[in-house]
N, C-alpha and C positions, 0 to 999 in steps of 0.2 A: 136821582139813578138809582136804579137796584142794583145792589152787589150781585156778581156773576160767581156763581157756584164750578167751582171744578170739578173733577170727575169722582173725588173724595167727599166732595162735600164743603173744602176748604176755600176760602174766601180769593178770587184772587183779583188784583190791584197793578196789575202790572208788571210785579214783580214774581219769582218763584212761589209756588201754595205754603212751602215749607216754611219762607222766612229766609234761608240762603240764597246768597247770592253768586252765582257762576265766579270761580276761582282762576284767572290765568296764573300762570308760571313765568316768572322772571329770572334769565342768566344772572348770577351773582359772583363774581370772580374769587377764586378763592386761592391764595399762593399755594398755600400747602398742599391743597389736592393737585391743581395742575404739574407743579414743579414734582409731585409724586408719579402721577401715571404720565407726565412726558421722559422722566429718566425710566421709568418700567418700558415705557415705546421703544425709547432709543437702544434699549439693550436690546430689545427684542428684534430691531430692527438690525442691531449690531450682529444678532446670532443669524437673520437672514441672508445676511453681507457673506457672513461666512460659509455656509451651508452654500452660495454663489460660489465662491471660492472655491470648495470641497467638489460643488461640481465641475467646474471647471478644469480642476488635477486628476479625477475620476477618465475625466474625457482623455484624457494628453496620457492617462495609467492606461486605458483604453489601446492605445493606437499603438502604444509602445508593446503590449502584451500581444498584440497581434502580429506586430511585427517580428517580434522576439520568437514567438512561436513557429514561423514559417521557417527559422536558419536550423540546418541540421544540427542532432546530436553533436557534439564534441566528446572528447575523451578528457575527463574530469585532470586525471594526471597530468596532461599535455597542459590542461590551462595552468596548474599549478607551475609546471614548470618554467614558465612564462612571467610570474611575477603579476599576474591581472591585476586590473579596476574591480573588486568585484561588487562596489555599489552601483557599477555599470552594469553588474551582468544579471539581474534578478530576472526568474522565470526564462533563463536560459537552459535548454534542455541537455542533459549530460547524459554519461555512461562509462560507468566506473565497473570493478569488483573490488572486493576486498573481506576481511574478516570483521565481522560482527564481536563487540566486548559487550556479553550482555549481562556479565557482573556491575557494570555502570550505565544500565539502563534505568530510565526513566519515565516519567506521563506526562500530558497536557489533560489536564481537568476539563470540563465545562464542553467538552466536544460532542459532536452528534451527527447522524450517517441514515438518512433513510427514515428520517424522524424516530430512531433511536438514543437514549442518551448512552456518554461512555466516555471513552478516552483515545488519545493520541500517545502511541509507543514510539518515544526518541529512544535510537541506540547509537552508539559512536561506532565508526567504520574505520578500520585499520587500510587505508587505500592503497590497494597494489602497483609497482611501480611508480612510487610519490616519496618511497623513503618513508621515516617515521612520521607522517603527515596522517592526520584523522580529521573525520568530518561528524558532525551529528546526522542520521537520518531518523528521518521520519516515517516509519514502516507502515503506518497505516494503522486503523480504530479498531479498537476492543469495544466491544459492550459494556455498561455497568454490571458489576456483580462478577468477572471475568479479569479484574484489572490489580487484585492484588499479587504480589511477590511471586506466590507459593501457585495460585491459580493461572497465570502466565507464562509459567515456565516450560507449559506445551507448546508456545507457540514461539518460545526462542530455537528458531531451526528456519535456513539451514547457518549453521556458522561459519560458511563461507558462503558468498552469494556475487553474481552478476546481475547489476540493476540500470535502471536509467530512473534518473530522478530531475526534480524543477529545483532552480536555484532560489533560495529563500534567502532575503535579509534579516539580520538578528531585532528582535523586537524591544525596544525599549517601554515601560510604563509612561501611560497619559494623565495629563495631570487629572487627580481627584480619583483614578481608577487605583483598585486597590492591588497591593504590592505583594511581589511573592517574597517569602522567607529570604532572610540571608543569611547561605552555606558559611559555614565556619569551618578554616582547615583542622581534621582530627575530632570533627563533632560528628552529631548526629547526620546519615544521607536525607537529603531533601527528596522524596520519591515523586511528590506529584507539584506542578509548576502551571501558573494561567497562562504563561507567555515563552517562546524560548528566546529569553532573553541571555544569548550565548555568552556575553561578559561575567553574569552572576553567575552562570550553569557551571561555568570553567573551571571556576573556584572549588568545587567540589571532585575534579576531574584529578589524577594524579599526573597527566599529561596537557597537551596544549593542544585544543582544535583550531578548523579554521574556521573564520570571521562569520563565515553563511552555512547555512543547513541544508537538507536535501529532504524534497517529500517525495517519496516513491511512486513512479509511475508504472501504472498496471499495461497500458497502453501506450509508448512513447509520441503514437503515429496516428491517437485518436481524434477525428475532424471535430471532434464535438467538445475538445479539451479547452475551447475558451468558453465556451458557457457552461461548463462546469464550474467554473471558476468563480464568473460572471454573475452571483446569483445571491440574493438575500442570504445571510446564514442562519442555520436552519437552529446552532443553539441562542438558548435565549433562557428565560426563569427558569421554565419548570425544569429545564436540563440541570441548572444548578442547585431546584429544590429535591430533583431525583440522587444529586451526587451526594446527598447532604445524610443519604444511612442506606443500605444495604437493604432494609426492610422493603422500599420504594424499588429497588432493581428488580428483585426476584420476578414481580411481577408484571416486567417489564415485554414481555413476548420473549422470555430468552428462548434460542434455540440450540440444538443439540449439543452434546459437548464436544462432538467430532468437526463443530465447521471449523473451515479454517480460517483464522485469523492471525493475526491482521489485516484487514483488508487495506489497500490502496487507500488513499482518501485527501482532498485538495481542503487545505484553510479558504474560504472563502473570501470574497470582498464584493462588498453591494453596488451593483451596478448605479451608474450616474443619476437617474430615473429620481432613484429615492431623495439625492439630494438635492435636484430642483422640486422636489414634493415638499420637501420640509423647508425651501425656501418661500413658498406663497403658504404655508403655513402660518410661519413666525411671523411674516409680513400681516397676516390676517387678526391675528393674534394681537398685533402692536395697534392697528386701527381701531379692534374691539375695545383694546384697552381706553385709546382716546375717547372712544365713544363713552365708555363709563366715567371717564373722570368728565364731560359735559356735562352729564344727567345730574351726577353728583353735585355740581351747581347750579343747579336748577332751583331756586326758592318760590314759595309763595309771599306775594308784597306785603309787606305789614299793613296789621286792621284788617284785613280779608282774610284772613286764612280760614275761609271757609266756614264761620260762625254768622249769627244772623246780628242783622244793626241792634243797637239800643233801642228803637222804636219797636222792631218785631219782637225782640224779645221782652218789649213790657208786655206785648198781646199776648206773646205766648204763656209769660207769668202770671 
């Protein structure tokens, strides 16, 4: 029988012209690979479950927020005399008047407003009609480049004010989050903070303050107030980078020196849909991790790892 020539002139004898046999992959269990991928996937599923819990918590918070904002503003001085449960008064609108203590004013850094990096100004206020009781008041946003103690003196007015505010709770540092400096009685004044941690901040104040603080409201009857609070925060890494020094601040669209600051602004909270997206994201990553673990355990059978047989190898020689 005459040999059959392939397209390249190679002899074909019922096998590939190159002398290589097709290689099939088989699963070969590896305890180390399986355990590692399973552990990683379990951790990711745990993160997915945690985000689901956060989603449910945020839905409950939104419901509480809407209910609380429908209540009429109440006098803060009257609330104080009733010895209230401050933990149950988040987002409650209050009205008050009092005298600001600008000497003990400080800042919340890494904040933004309308896409501009800056700070929030926190000023203690002696409440009228409440004796010697003071509360920390977030007076609003000042753009980066005007946050120095000398630069912001122009915004320290009026000394006495009537205002509406939202009650907010003290903020404790989260796990692995950067910490604020620890103030020391009689030590240097800490002028910039990452969060309103009232317990820590009060250590550098010469008097006691309420265990909650207030965010100044520009319009206490604003029907769009919930939508201003429930949105993804604009503060991010770009703000942190801009806060690193004054050089970047000067090119951040600074407006007229006569602009009226601080501007009332709210610390925002992400809507529940953001957490729901993370639920699916972490679950998908867990699935991909398991698939990668399976692929890593696919092996070629021994003796058929794509090499020519001995007879074919002899021919090629």
